[in-house]
N, C-alpha and C positions, 0 to 999 in steps of 0.2 A: 460106364463112369461119364463117358463123352455125353450120353443121352441126360443123365442126371445133371450135369453142369448147364446143358443146354436149358433143361426144365426149370432149373433155378435162375438162370438168365432171362427167361420170358418172365418169370415171377417178377424179377428186380426190375427190368423194364417198363412192366405193367404198374409197378408202384410208383416209378418216377414218373410216370405220365399222370396216373391218378394225384399225384401231390402237386403238379403242376397245374391241373383242370381245378383241382379242389382250393388251392389258394388256402385260406385261413377261416374258411368256413365250416360249420359244424354240420355233421351228417343227420339224414334223415332216417325213419324206421322201416321204409319199405324193401329193404334189404333182409330182413329177417327170414322170409321163405324160402333162399337159398341158403342161409346159414343152418336152417333146421334139415335141409336136404344132407349136408355134410355130417350133420351131427346124428340124423338118421342111419346113415351109413356108418359112423363109426360105432352106433350102438349096436348095428346089426353083426355081431362077432367081429367086431373092429376090421370093418372093410374097407381097408384104406385105400384099396384100387376103385373103390366107388367113390371114395370122398376124394380123391384126387382127380377123378373123372369130372365130378362137379366143380371142384376148383377151375381147371383148365377151362371146361366149358365158359364158367364165368369170366374168366380171362379174356376167351375170343369174344364172347358178346359183349362187355364193356369194352375192349379195344376197337371193335367194330363200330360201337358208338361213338367212342370218341374219335376214329377217322371220319366219321359223317357228321361230326359236330354235334351229337345229340344226346351228349352226357352234360349236364348242368354242374356248376361247382358244388351246390347242395348234395346232389347225389352221388358226386366224386366222393365228397367227404364222406357220404354213408357207406362208401364201398371203402373207402379206408377205414371207417370204424368196425365194418365187418371182417376186414383183415385181421385189423388188431385182435379181435376175438378168436377168429379161427387160427392166427398163429399163435395164440396161448396154447391151444391143443396141438399145432402140428409141428411148432417149434423150427421153421425155415428160418427165421431172423431171431437168433439167438444173440441176446446180450454179452455172454459168457464166451469171448473168444480166445482171452488169454488163461493158460495154465495157471494156477496156483503155484506161487513161488517155490513152496518145498517140492511141490510135485515136478517141477521143471528141474531143478537141482538134483533130485533123484534119477530123472530122466537122462540128463548129462552126466551123471556119474556112471550109471548104467552104460552109457554108448563107451565111455573111457575104459569101462572095466573089460568090455568086449572087445575094443581095440586092443586091449593090452592081452588080451586071450584069457582072461581070468573069469573063468565061465561061472565058476563058484559065485564069486561077489556080485557078477552080473545077475544071476539067477535070484540072490538074495536081494538084491533092489528090486528086481521084478516084483517078488511077492509083497515088498514094502509097498 
């Protein structure tokens, strides 16, 4: 779990840096070759390990370019566009952070049933 949190943190830090460099520029299309590497990995029997390897390789390379001031605004915006398309598949930045209200109520009712040691009701709520 610690490694997963660190990896997500690396992605967040990378995105923050890219957004600062990109400003309000629109991206270019030279980024497509890396995207196809991730797609190829996922098309190869859903090889998520290879896809994540390409993702973190990309993060290292673009971070290095930003460290050396070799990443212009347009290219940074292109990487952000690439990330948005990639994230549609990998879903690291999900917009759905809250539970639907009815699910939250069921979960809370289940917690209360468990605290009251009413395990039959707890099981029924879990099944719902």
